[in-house]
HTML snippet that shows the backbone in 3Dmol.js (N, CA, C, O; Angstrom):
<script src="https://3Dmol.org/build/3Dmol-min.js"></script>
<div id="view" style="width:600px;height:400px;position:relative"></div>
<script>
const pdb = `
ATOM      1  N   MET A   1     -16.791  14.819  -2.678  1.00  0.00           N
ATOM      2  CA  MET A   1     -16.173  13.804  -3.028  1.00  0.00           C
ATOM      3  C   MET A   1     -15.750  12.374  -2.661  1.00  0.00           C
ATOM      4  O   MET A   1     -15.594  12.154  -1.460  1.00  0.00           O
ATOM      5  N   LYS A   2     -15.593  11.612  -3.322  1.00  0.00           N
ATOM      6  CA  LYS A   2     -15.367   9.633  -2.170  1.00  0.00           C
ATOM      7  C   LYS A   2     -14.332  10.111  -1.465  1.00  0.00           C
ATOM      8  O   LYS A   2     -13.514  10.960  -1.818  1.00  0.00           O
ATOM      9  N   LYS A   3     -14.445   9.201   0.114  1.00  0.00           N
ATOM     10  CA  LYS A   3     -13.588   8.941   1.024  1.00  0.00           C
ATOM     11  C   LYS A   3     -12.565   7.864  -0.006  1.00  0.00           C
ATOM     12  O   LYS A   3     -12.856   7.075  -0.905  1.00  0.00           O
ATOM     13  N   VAL A   4     -11.525   8.191   0.494  1.00  0.00           N
ATOM     14  CA  VAL A   4     -10.574   7.372  -0.664  1.00  0.00           C
ATOM     15  C   VAL A   4     -10.426   6.139   1.352  1.00  0.00           C
ATOM     16  O   VAL A   4     -10.253   6.514   2.511  1.00  0.00           O
ATOM     17  N   SER A   5     -10.622   4.706   0.715  1.00  0.00           N
ATOM     18  CA  SER A   5     -10.299   3.744   1.568  1.00  0.00           C
ATOM     19  C   SER A   5      -8.769   2.533   1.291  1.00  0.00           C
ATOM     20  O   SER A   5      -8.266   1.729   0.507  1.00  0.00           O
ATOM     21  N   ILE A   6      -8.620   3.203   2.611  1.00  0.00           N
ATOM     22  CA  ILE A   6      -6.882   2.485   2.212  1.00  0.00           C
ATOM     23  C   ILE A   6      -6.893   0.346   1.679  1.00  0.00           C
ATOM     24  O   ILE A   6      -6.319  -0.328   0.824  1.00  0.00           O
ATOM     25  N   GLY A   7      -8.182  -0.012   3.125  1.00  0.00           N
ATOM     26  CA  GLY A   7      -8.819  -0.738   3.098  1.00  0.00           C
ATOM     27  C   GLY A   7      -9.238  -1.664   1.363  1.00  0.00           C
ATOM     28  O   GLY A   7      -9.296  -2.882   1.194  1.00  0.00           O
ATOM     29  N   ASN A   8      -9.455  -0.603   0.361  1.00  0.00           N
ATOM     30  CA  ASN A   8      -9.231  -0.906  -0.560  1.00  0.00           C
ATOM     31  C   ASN A   8      -8.441  -0.657  -1.948  1.00  0.00           C
ATOM     32  O   ASN A   8      -8.408  -1.134  -3.082  1.00  0.00           O
ATOM     33  N   ILE A   9      -7.902   0.242  -1.289  1.00  0.00           N
ATOM     34  CA  ILE A   9      -6.349   0.400  -1.868  1.00  0.00           C
ATOM     35  C   ILE A   9      -5.613  -0.926  -2.641  1.00  0.00           C
ATOM     36  O   ILE A   9      -5.495  -1.390  -3.775  1.00  0.00           O
ATOM     37  N   LEU A  10      -5.055  -1.315  -0.757  1.00  0.00           N
ATOM     38  CA  LEU A  10      -3.993  -2.515  -0.500  1.00  0.00           C
ATOM     39  C   LEU A  10      -5.392  -4.249  -1.360  1.00  0.00           C
ATOM     40  O   LEU A  10      -4.882  -5.185  -1.975  1.00  0.00           O
ATOM     41  N   LYS A  11      -6.813  -4.171  -1.145  1.00  0.00           N
ATOM     42  CA  LYS A  11      -6.990  -5.133  -1.881  1.00  0.00           C
ATOM     43  C   LYS A  11      -6.640  -5.270  -3.228  1.00  0.00           C
ATOM     44  O   LYS A  11      -6.060  -6.193  -3.800  1.00  0.00           O
ATOM     45  N   ASN A  12      -7.288  -3.719  -3.841  1.00  0.00           N
ATOM     46  CA  ASN A  12      -7.111  -2.898  -5.578  1.00  0.00           C
ATOM     47  C   ASN A  12      -5.574  -4.015  -5.708  1.00  0.00           C
ATOM     48  O   ASN A  12      -5.676  -5.127  -6.226  1.00  0.00           O
ATOM     49  N   MET A  13      -4.079  -3.436  -5.097  1.00  0.00           N
ATOM     50  CA  MET A  13      -3.067  -3.524  -5.646  1.00  0.00           C
ATOM     51  C   MET A  13      -2.948  -4.915  -5.377  1.00  0.00           C
ATOM     52  O   MET A  13      -2.593  -5.550  -6.370  1.00  0.00           O
ATOM     53  N   ARG A  14      -3.161  -5.699  -4.185  1.00  0.00           N
ATOM     54  CA  ARG A  14      -2.957  -6.963  -4.512  1.00  0.00           C
ATOM     55  C   ARG A  14      -3.722  -8.109  -5.768  1.00  0.00           C
ATOM     56  O   ARG A  14      -3.287  -9.102  -6.352  1.00  0.00           O
ATOM     57  N   ASN A  15      -5.061  -7.368  -5.799  1.00  0.00           N
ATOM     58  CA  ASN A  15      -5.863  -8.560  -7.087  1.00  0.00           C
ATOM     59  C   ASN A  15      -5.453  -7.982  -8.500  1.00  0.00           C
ATOM     60  O   ASN A  15      -5.130  -8.851  -9.310  1.00  0.00           O
ATOM     61  N   ILE A  16      -5.415  -6.935  -8.856  1.00  0.00           N
ATOM     62  CA  ILE A  16      -4.677  -6.229 -10.103  1.00  0.00           C
ATOM     63  C   ILE A  16      -3.306  -6.974 -10.086  1.00  0.00           C
ATOM     64  O   ILE A  16      -3.353  -8.172 -10.365  1.00  0.00           O
ATOM     65  N   ASN A  17      -2.465  -6.594  -9.885  1.00  0.00           N
ATOM     66  CA  ASN A  17      -0.933  -7.443 -10.632  1.00  0.00           C
ATOM     67  C   ASN A  17      -0.236  -8.891 -10.198  1.00  0.00           C
ATOM     68  O   ASN A  17       0.560  -9.741 -10.596  1.00  0.00           O
ATOM     69  N   THR A  18      -0.980  -8.603  -9.264  1.00  0.00           N
ATOM     70  CA  THR A  18      -0.076  -9.880  -8.518  1.00  0.00           C
ATOM     71  C   THR A  18      -1.531 -11.274  -8.280  1.00  0.00           C
ATOM     72  O   THR A  18      -1.206 -12.454  -8.408  1.00  0.00           O
ATOM     73  N   ASN A  19      -3.179 -10.865  -7.912  1.00  0.00           N
ATOM     74  CA  ASN A  19      -3.598 -12.531  -7.505  1.00  0.00           C
ATOM     75  C   ASN A  19      -3.145 -13.290  -6.607  1.00  0.00           C
ATOM     76  O   ASN A  19      -3.341 -14.501  -6.712  1.00  0.00           O
ATOM     77  N   TYR A  20      -2.192 -12.587  -5.140  1.00  0.00           N
ATOM     78  CA  TYR A  20      -1.646 -13.548  -4.267  1.00  0.00           C
ATOM     79  C   TYR A  20      -3.361 -13.300  -3.429  1.00  0.00           C
ATOM     80  O   TYR A  20      -4.065 -12.321  -3.181  1.00  0.00           O
ATOM     81  N   THR A  21      -3.472 -14.887  -3.200  1.00  0.00           N
ATOM     82  CA  THR A  21      -4.038 -14.609  -1.457  1.00  0.00           C
ATOM     83  C   THR A  21      -3.825 -13.586  -0.826  1.00  0.00           C
ATOM     84  O   THR A  21      -2.947 -12.950  -1.409  1.00  0.00           O
ATOM     85  N   GLN A  22      -4.258 -12.954   0.301  1.00  0.00           N
ATOM     86  CA  GLN A  22      -4.201 -12.172   1.738  1.00  0.00           C
ATOM     87  C   GLN A  22      -3.536 -13.459   2.461  1.00  0.00           C
ATOM     88  O   GLN A  22      -3.235 -13.201   3.626  1.00  0.00           O
ATOM     89  N   LYS A  23      -3.362 -14.216   2.230  1.00  0.00           N
ATOM     90  CA  LYS A  23      -2.503 -15.352   2.659  1.00  0.00           C
ATOM     91  C   LYS A  23      -0.637 -15.299   2.352  1.00  0.00           C
ATOM     92  O   LYS A  23       0.434 -15.168   2.944  1.00  0.00           O
ATOM     93  N   GLU A  24      -1.100 -15.461   1.289  1.00  0.00           N
ATOM     94  CA  GLU A  24       0.435 -15.302   0.641  1.00  0.00           C
ATOM     95  C   GLU A  24       1.419 -13.883   1.157  1.00  0.00           C
ATOM     96  O   GLU A  24       2.543 -13.721   1.631  1.00  0.00           O
ATOM     97  N   ILE A  25       0.135 -12.914   0.708  1.00  0.00           N
ATOM     98  CA  ILE A  25       0.852 -11.409   0.904  1.00  0.00           C
ATOM     99  C   ILE A  25       1.157 -11.145   3.019  1.00  0.00           C
ATOM    100  O   ILE A  25       1.915 -10.390   3.627  1.00  0.00           O
ATOM    101  N   GLY A  26       0.315 -12.007   3.417  1.00  0.00           N
ATOM    102  CA  GLY A  26       1.038 -12.229   4.948  1.00  0.00           C
ATOM    103  C   GLY A  26       2.140 -12.551   5.083  1.00  0.00           C
ATOM    104  O   GLY A  26       3.012 -12.135   5.847  1.00  0.00           O
ATOM    105  N   GLU A  27       2.140 -13.216   4.431  1.00  0.00           N
ATOM    106  CA  GLU A  27       4.030 -14.411   4.213  1.00  0.00           C
ATOM    107  C   GLU A  27       4.618 -14.067   3.801  1.00  0.00           C
ATOM    108  O   GLU A  27       5.446 -14.921   3.484  1.00  0.00           O
ATOM    109  N   LYS A  28       4.857 -13.159   3.483  1.00  0.00           N
ATOM    110  CA  LYS A  28       5.228 -11.942   2.140  1.00  0.00           C
ATOM    111  C   LYS A  28       5.998 -11.003   3.955  1.00  0.00           C
ATOM    112  O   LYS A  28       6.993 -10.805   4.652  1.00  0.00           O
ATOM    113  N   LEU A  29       4.857 -10.824   3.818  1.00  0.00           N
ATOM    114  CA  LEU A  29       4.913  -9.051   5.028  1.00  0.00           C
ATOM    115  C   LEU A  29       5.197  -9.489   6.495  1.00  0.00           C
ATOM    116  O   LEU A  29       5.121  -8.675   7.415  1.00  0.00           O
ATOM    117  N   SER A  30       5.621 -11.172   6.749  1.00  0.00           N
ATOM    118  CA  SER A  30       5.613 -11.458   8.176  1.00  0.00           C
ATOM    119  C   SER A  30       3.838 -11.180   8.961  1.00  0.00           C
ATOM    120  O   SER A  30       4.089 -11.456  10.134  1.00  0.00           O
ATOM    121  N   ILE A  31       2.966 -10.968   8.939  1.00  0.00           N
ATOM    122  CA  ILE A  31       2.075 -10.547   8.978  1.00  0.00           C
ATOM    123  C   ILE A  31       0.921 -11.578   9.204  1.00  0.00           C
ATOM    124  O   ILE A  31       0.780 -11.912   8.027  1.00  0.00           O
ATOM    125  N   ALA A  32      -0.080 -12.380   9.944  1.00  0.00           N
ATOM    126  CA  ALA A  32      -0.949 -13.240  10.060  1.00  0.00           C
ATOM    127  C   ALA A  32      -2.304 -13.024   8.776  1.00  0.00           C
ATOM    128  O   ALA A  32      -2.889 -11.941   8.775  1.00  0.00           O
ATOM    129  N   ASP A  33      -2.503 -13.550   8.275  1.00  0.00           N
ATOM    130  CA  ASP A  33      -3.807 -13.740   7.147  1.00  0.00           C
ATOM    131  C   ASP A  33      -4.545 -13.501   7.661  1.00  0.00           C
ATOM    132  O   ASP A  33      -5.339 -14.439   7.583  1.00  0.00           O
ATOM    133  N   ASN A  34      -5.056 -12.493   8.463  1.00  0.00           N
ATOM    134  CA  ASN A  34      -6.345 -12.058   9.131  1.00  0.00           C
ATOM    135  C   ASN A  34      -6.233 -10.587   9.621  1.00  0.00           C
ATOM    136  O   ASN A  34      -7.022  -9.752  10.061  1.00  0.00           O
ATOM    137  N   THR A  35      -4.701 -10.647   9.309  1.00  0.00           N
ATOM    138  CA  THR A  35      -4.346  -9.186   9.985  1.00  0.00           C
ATOM    139  C   THR A  35      -4.536  -8.349   8.597  1.00  0.00           C
ATOM    140  O   THR A  35      -4.842  -7.162   8.484  1.00  0.00           O
ATOM    141  N   ILE A  36      -4.241  -9.399   7.474  1.00  0.00           N
ATOM    142  CA  ILE A  36      -4.146  -8.519   6.067  1.00  0.00           C
ATOM    143  C   ILE A  36      -6.043  -8.246   5.655  1.00  0.00           C
ATOM    144  O   ILE A  36      -6.549  -7.474   4.840  1.00  0.00           O
ATOM    145  N   SER A  37      -6.767  -9.352   6.720  1.00  0.00           N
ATOM    146  CA  SER A  37      -8.201  -9.151   5.749  1.00  0.00           C
ATOM    147  C   SER A  37      -9.087  -8.010   7.071  1.00  0.00           C
ATOM    148  O   SER A  37     -10.200  -7.485   7.100  1.00  0.00           O
ATOM    149  N   SER A  38      -8.032  -8.019   7.917  1.00  0.00           N
ATOM    150  CA  SER A  38      -8.794  -6.365   8.788  1.00  0.00           C
ATOM    151  C   SER A  38      -8.138  -5.620   7.744  1.00  0.00           C
ATOM    152  O   SER A  38      -8.694  -6.282   6.867  1.00  0.00           O
ATOM    153  N   TYR A  39      -7.586  -4.987   7.227  1.00  0.00           N
ATOM    154  CA  TYR A  39      -6.770  -4.021   6.858  1.00  0.00           C
ATOM    155  C   TYR A  39      -8.314  -3.956   5.683  1.00  0.00           C
ATOM    156  O   TYR A  39      -9.343  -3.292   5.806  1.00  0.00           O
ATOM    157  N   GLU A  40      -8.018  -4.656   4.904  1.00  0.00           N
ATOM    158  CA  GLU A  40      -8.868  -4.429   3.750  1.00  0.00           C
ATOM    159  C   GLU A  40     -10.214  -4.474   4.158  1.00  0.00           C
ATOM    160  O   GLU A  40     -10.973  -4.422   3.190  1.00  0.00           O
ATOM    161  N   ARG A  41     -10.763  -4.550   5.213  1.00  0.00           N
ATOM    162  CA  ARG A  41     -12.240  -4.571   5.471  1.00  0.00           C
ATOM    163  C   ARG A  41     -12.000  -3.136   6.313  1.00  0.00           C
ATOM    164  O   ARG A  41     -13.001  -2.419   6.302  1.00  0.00           O
ATOM    165  N   GLU A  42     -11.103  -2.715   6.878  1.00  0.00           N
ATOM    166  CA  GLU A  42     -11.069  -1.269   7.734  1.00  0.00           C
ATOM    167  C   GLU A  42     -11.074  -1.487   8.791  1.00  0.00           C
ATOM    168  O   GLU A  42     -11.524  -0.575   9.485  1.00  0.00           O
ATOM    169  N   ASN A  43     -10.550  -2.902   9.612  1.00  0.00           N
ATOM    170  CA  ASN A  43     -10.974  -3.237  11.097  1.00  0.00           C
ATOM    171  C   ASN A  43     -10.043  -2.227  11.755  1.00  0.00           C
ATOM    172  O   ASN A  43     -10.260  -1.519  12.738  1.00  0.00           O
ATOM    173  N   SER A  44      -8.928  -2.323  10.972  1.00  0.00           N
ATOM    174  CA  SER A  44      -7.692  -1.882  11.228  1.00  0.00           C
ATOM    175  C   SER A  44      -6.718  -1.634  10.550  1.00  0.00           C
ATOM    176  O   SER A  44      -6.129  -2.380   9.767  1.00  0.00           O
ATOM    177  N   GLN A  45      -6.457  -0.331  10.884  1.00  0.00           N
ATOM    178  CA  GLN A  45      -5.203   0.118  10.081  1.00  0.00           C
ATOM    179  C   GLN A  45      -3.905  -0.236   9.707  1.00  0.00           C
ATOM    180  O   GLN A  45      -3.301  -0.351  10.774  1.00  0.00           O
ATOM    181  N   PRO A  46      -3.174  -0.461   8.826  1.00  0.00           N
ATOM    182  CA  PRO A  46      -1.678  -0.789   8.827  1.00  0.00           C
ATOM    183  C   PRO A  46      -0.788   0.568   8.760  1.00  0.00           C
ATOM    184  O   PRO A  46      -1.322   1.648   8.506  1.00  0.00           O
ATOM    185  N   ASP A  47       0.461   0.454   8.978  1.00  0.00           N
ATOM    186  CA  ASP A  47       1.328   2.053   9.366  1.00  0.00           C
ATOM    187  C   ASP A  47       1.767   1.831   8.056  1.00  0.00           C
ATOM    188  O   ASP A  47       1.429   1.011   7.202  1.00  0.00           O
ATOM    189  N   PHE A  48       2.808   2.974   8.082  1.00  0.00           N
ATOM    190  CA  PHE A  48       2.955   3.387   6.745  1.00  0.00           C
ATOM    191  C   PHE A  48       4.153   2.712   6.179  1.00  0.00           C
ATOM    192  O   PHE A  48       4.100   2.500   4.968  1.00  0.00           O
ATOM    193  N   GLN A  49       4.959   2.426   6.655  1.00  0.00           N
ATOM    194  CA  GLN A  49       5.918   0.954   6.584  1.00  0.00           C
ATOM    195  C   GLN A  49       4.982   0.303   5.787  1.00  0.00           C
ATOM    196  O   GLN A  49       4.836   0.435   4.572  1.00  0.00           O
ATOM    197  N   THR A  50       4.484  -0.263   6.395  1.00  0.00           N
ATOM    198  CA  THR A  50       3.574  -2.283   6.129  1.00  0.00           C
ATOM    199  C   THR A  50       2.787  -1.317   4.513  1.00  0.00           C
ATOM    200  O   THR A  50       2.498  -2.128   3.633  1.00  0.00           O
ATOM    201  N   ILE A  51       2.514  -0.042   4.185  1.00  0.00           N
ATOM    202  CA  ILE A  51       1.602  -0.013   3.233  1.00  0.00           C
ATOM    203  C   ILE A  51       2.764   0.375   1.871  1.00  0.00           C
ATOM    204  O   ILE A  51       2.534   0.310   0.664  1.00  0.00           O
ATOM    205  N   VAL A  52       3.977   0.763   2.537  1.00  0.00           N
ATOM    206  CA  VAL A  52       4.793   0.631   1.444  1.00  0.00           C
ATOM    207  C   VAL A  52       5.505  -0.410   0.890  1.00  0.00           C
ATOM    208  O   VAL A  52       6.138  -0.556  -0.156  1.00  0.00           O
ATOM    209  N   ASN A  53       5.197  -1.241   2.037  1.00  0.00           N
ATOM    210  CA  ASN A  53       6.039  -2.583   1.128  1.00  0.00           C
ATOM    211  C   ASN A  53       5.358  -3.634   1.004  1.00  0.00           C
ATOM    212  O   ASN A  53       5.724  -4.804   0.893  1.00  0.00           O
ATOM    213  N   TYR A  54       3.489  -2.791   1.043  1.00  0.00           N
ATOM    214  CA  TYR A  54       2.456  -3.913   0.249  1.00  0.00           C
ATOM    215  C   TYR A  54       2.627  -3.449  -0.900  1.00  0.00           C
ATOM    216  O   TYR A  54       2.297  -4.166  -1.846  1.00  0.00           O
ATOM    217  N   ALA A  55       3.241  -1.999  -1.183  1.00  0.00           N
ATOM    218  CA  ALA A  55       3.054  -2.049  -2.694  1.00  0.00           C
ATOM    219  C   ALA A  55       4.093  -2.017  -3.321  1.00  0.00           C
ATOM    220  O   ALA A  55       4.092  -1.643  -4.494  1.00  0.00           O
ATOM    221  N   LYS A  56       4.978  -2.318  -2.823  1.00  0.00           N
ATOM    222  CA  LYS A  56       6.124  -3.086  -3.383  1.00  0.00           C
ATOM    223  C   LYS A  56       5.987  -4.573  -3.740  1.00  0.00           C
ATOM    224  O   LYS A  56       5.928  -4.819  -4.944  1.00  0.00           O
ATOM    225  N   ILE A  57       5.927  -5.603  -2.881  1.00  0.00           N
ATOM    226  CA  ILE A  57       4.921  -6.749  -3.233  1.00  0.00           C
ATOM    227  C   ILE A  57       4.166  -6.520  -4.487  1.00  0.00           C
ATOM    228  O   ILE A  57       4.348  -7.187  -5.505  1.00  0.00           O
ATOM    229  N   CYS A  58       3.308  -5.550  -4.377  1.00  0.00           N
ATOM    230  CA  CYS A  58       2.666  -6.052  -5.596  1.00  0.00           C
ATOM    231  C   CYS A  58       2.858  -5.015  -6.778  1.00  0.00           C
ATOM    232  O   CYS A  58       2.210  -4.700  -7.776  1.00  0.00           O
ATOM    233  N   ASP A  59       4.038  -4.639  -6.203  1.00  0.00           N
ATOM    234  CA  ASP A  59       4.417  -4.116  -8.477  1.00  0.00           C
ATOM    235  C   ASP A  59       4.140  -3.019  -8.035  1.00  0.00           C
ATOM    236  O   ASP A  59       4.546  -2.226  -8.886  1.00  0.00           O
ATOM    237  N   PHE A  60       3.619  -2.381  -7.083  1.00  0.00           N
ATOM    238  CA  PHE A  60       3.093  -0.313  -7.498  1.00  0.00           C
ATOM    239  C   PHE A  60       4.105   0.659  -6.549  1.00  0.00           C
ATOM    240  O   PHE A  60       4.830   0.454  -5.575  1.00  0.00           O
ATOM    241  N   GLU A  61       3.817   1.602  -7.216  1.00  0.00           N
ATOM    242  CA  GLU A  61       5.226   2.485  -6.149  1.00  0.00           C
ATOM    243  C   GLU A  61       4.385   3.909  -6.746  1.00  0.00           C
ATOM    244  O   GLU A  61       4.213   4.386  -7.868  1.00  0.00           O
ATOM    245  N   ILE A  62       3.782   4.474  -4.691  1.00  0.00           N
ATOM    246  CA  ILE A  62       3.777   5.447  -4.205  1.00  0.00           C
ATOM    247  C   ILE A  62       4.557   6.621  -4.365  1.00  0.00           C
ATOM    248  O   ILE A  62       5.662   6.954  -3.938  1.00  0.00           O
ATOM    249  N   LYS A  63       3.518   7.286  -5.246  1.00  0.00           N
ATOM    250  CA  LYS A  63       4.339   8.526  -5.539  1.00  0.00           C
ATOM    251  C   LYS A  63       3.494   9.718  -4.623  1.00  0.00           C
ATOM    252  O   LYS A  63       2.419   9.286  -4.206  1.00  0.00           O
ATOM    253  N   ILE A  64       3.773  11.032  -4.269  1.00  0.00           N
ATOM    254  CA  ILE A  64       2.561  11.958  -4.045  1.00  0.00           C
ATOM    255  C   ILE A  64       3.297  13.221  -4.501  1.00  0.00           C
ATOM    256  O   ILE A  64       4.495  13.498  -4.564  1.00  0.00           O
ATOM    257  N   TYR A  65       2.304  13.817  -4.765  1.00  0.00           N
ATOM    258  CA  TYR A  65       2.165  14.953  -5.848  1.00  0.00           C
ATOM    259  C   TYR A  65       2.249  15.854  -5.586  1.00  0.00           C
ATOM    260  O   TYR A  65       1.212  16.144  -4.989  1.00  0.00           O
ATOM    261  N   ASN A  66       3.487  17.412  -5.657  1.00  0.00           N
ATOM    262  CA  ASN A  66       3.567  18.062  -4.639  1.00  0.00           C
ATOM    263  C   ASN A  66       3.166  19.480  -5.346  1.00  0.00           C
ATOM    264  O   ASN A  66       3.625  20.223  -6.214  1.00  0.00           O
ATOM    265  N   LYS A  67       2.382  19.440  -4.735  1.00  0.00           N
ATOM    266  CA  LYS A  67       1.254  20.878  -5.515  1.00  0.00           C
ATOM    267  C   LYS A  67       2.028  22.028  -5.608  1.00  0.00           C
ATOM    268  O   LYS A  67       1.943  22.699  -6.637  1.00  0.00           O
ATOM    269  N   LYS A  68       2.783  22.376  -4.692  1.00  0.00           N
ATOM    270  CA  LYS A  68       3.635  23.819  -4.689  1.00  0.00           C
ATOM    271  C   LYS A  68       4.622  23.583  -5.452  1.00  0.00           C
ATOM    272  O   LYS A  68       4.935  24.685  -5.902  1.00  0.00           O
ATOM    273  N   THR A  69       5.668  22.393  -6.091  1.00  0.00           N
ATOM    274  CA  THR A  69       5.938  22.493  -6.925  1.00  0.00           C
ATOM    275  C   THR A  69       5.908  22.407  -8.481  1.00  0.00           C
ATOM    276  O   THR A  69       6.625  22.685  -9.442  1.00  0.00           O
ATOM    277  N   ASN A  70       4.648  21.852  -8.193  1.00  0.00           N
ATOM    278  CA  ASN A  70       3.962  20.712  -9.035  1.00  0.00           C
ATOM    279  C   ASN A  70       4.915  19.213  -9.918  1.00  0.00           C
ATOM    280  O   ASN A  70       5.055  18.754 -11.052  1.00  0.00           O
ATOM    281  N   ARG A  71       5.222  19.027  -8.957  1.00  0.00           N
ATOM    282  CA  ARG A  71       6.314  17.527  -9.261  1.00  0.00           C
ATOM    283  C   ARG A  71       5.982  16.984  -8.698  1.00  0.00           C
ATOM    284  O   ARG A  71       5.979  17.169  -7.481  1.00  0.00           O
ATOM    285  N   GLU A  72       5.385  15.732  -9.448  1.00  0.00           N
ATOM    286  CA  GLU A  72       5.340  14.236  -8.731  1.00  0.00           C
ATOM    287  C   GLU A  72       6.208  13.142  -8.265  1.00  0.00           C
ATOM    288  O   GLU A  72       6.175  12.018  -8.765  1.00  0.00           O
ATOM    289  N   VAL A  73       6.924  13.462  -7.374  1.00  0.00           N
ATOM    290  CA  VAL A  73       7.778  12.065  -6.641  1.00  0.00           C
ATOM    291  C   VAL A  73       7.342  10.504  -6.123  1.00  0.00           C
ATOM    292  O   VAL A  73       6.313  10.076  -5.599  1.00  0.00           O
ATOM    293  N   THR A  74       8.650   9.848  -6.531  1.00  0.00           N
ATOM    294  CA  THR A  74       7.935   8.629  -5.868  1.00  0.00           C
ATOM    295  C   THR A  74       8.919   8.532  -4.601  1.00  0.00           C
ATOM    296  O   THR A  74      10.055   8.876  -4.927  1.00  0.00           O
ATOM    297  N   LEU A  75       8.817   8.181  -3.315  1.00  0.00           N
ATOM    298  CA  LEU A  75       9.186   7.825  -2.394  1.00  0.00           C
ATOM    299  C   LEU A  75      10.410   7.976  -2.080  1.00  0.00           C
ATOM    300  O   LEU A  75      10.783   8.604  -1.089  1.00  0.00           O
ATOM    301  N   GLU A  76      11.258   7.332  -3.012  1.00  0.00           N
ATOM    302  CA  GLU A  76      12.180   7.007  -2.936  1.00  0.00           C
ATOM    303  C   GLU A  76      13.600   8.208  -3.247  1.00  0.00           C
ATOM    304  O   GLU A  76      14.736   8.367  -2.801  1.00  0.00           O
ATOM    305  N   GLU A  77      12.813   8.787  -4.155  1.00  0.00           N
ATOM    306  CA  GLU A  77      13.356  10.118  -4.366  1.00  0.00           C
ATOM    307  C   GLU A  77      13.332  10.756  -3.377  1.00  0.00           C
ATOM    308  O   GLU A  77      14.461  11.084  -3.013  1.00  0.00           O
ATOM    309  N   MET A  78      12.152  11.256  -2.455  1.00  0.00           N
ATOM    310  CA  MET A  78      11.776  12.296  -2.003  1.00  0.00           C
ATOM    311  C   MET A  78      12.516  11.955  -0.743  1.00  0.00           C
ATOM    312  O   MET A  78      12.718  12.925  -0.014  1.00  0.00           O
ATOM    313  N   SER A  79      13.197  10.206  -0.105  1.00  0.00           N
ATOM    314  CA  SER A  79      13.994   9.972   1.005  1.00  0.00           C
ATOM    315  C   SER A  79      15.598  10.430   0.114  1.00  0.00           C
ATOM    316  O   SER A  79      16.575  10.142   0.805  1.00  0.00           O
ATOM    317  N   LYS A  80      15.838  10.861  -0.806  1.00  0.00           N
ATOM    318  CA  LYS A  80      16.826  10.921  -1.595  1.00  0.00           C
ATOM    319  C   LYS A  80      17.223  12.379  -1.352  1.00  0.00           C
ATOM    320  O   LYS A  80      18.333  12.904  -1.258  1.00  0.00           O
ATOM    321  N   GLU A  81      15.981  12.875  -1.279  1.00  0.00           N
ATOM    322  CA  GLU A  81      15.939  14.514  -0.857  1.00  0.00           C
ATOM    323  C   GLU A  81      16.172  15.073   0.462  1.00  0.00           C
ATOM    324  O   GLU A  81      16.324  16.263   0.736  1.00  0.00           O
ATOM    325  N   LEU A  82      16.181  14.167   1.175  1.00  0.00           N
ATOM    326  CA  LEU A  82      15.845  14.997   2.912  1.00  0.00           C
ATOM    327  C   LEU A  82      17.545  14.631   3.467  1.00  0.00           C
ATOM    328  O   LEU A  82      17.913  14.965   4.594  1.00  0.00           O
TER     329      LEU A  82
END
`;
const viewer = $3Dmol.createViewer("view");
viewer.addModel(pdb, "pdb");
viewer.setStyle({}, {cartoon: {color: "spectrum"}});
viewer.zoomTo();
viewer.render();
</script>
């Protein structure tokens, strides 16, 4: 199984829907563009909230699949269920 790279996911999110530069994403997240570059190159790891905010800015929705219930939910749906 191929290892999933959060850096590649972030870079693809940025390029697929938005074509934002690292600087533009950084400005929207209030993070330096060299930090965004570091995330995308896997030199450092963003925290979970940064990933969620990054996805929102890039117009992606993070979903989680529950094998037990055979159901897919968004993070927003999950937070309402707690």
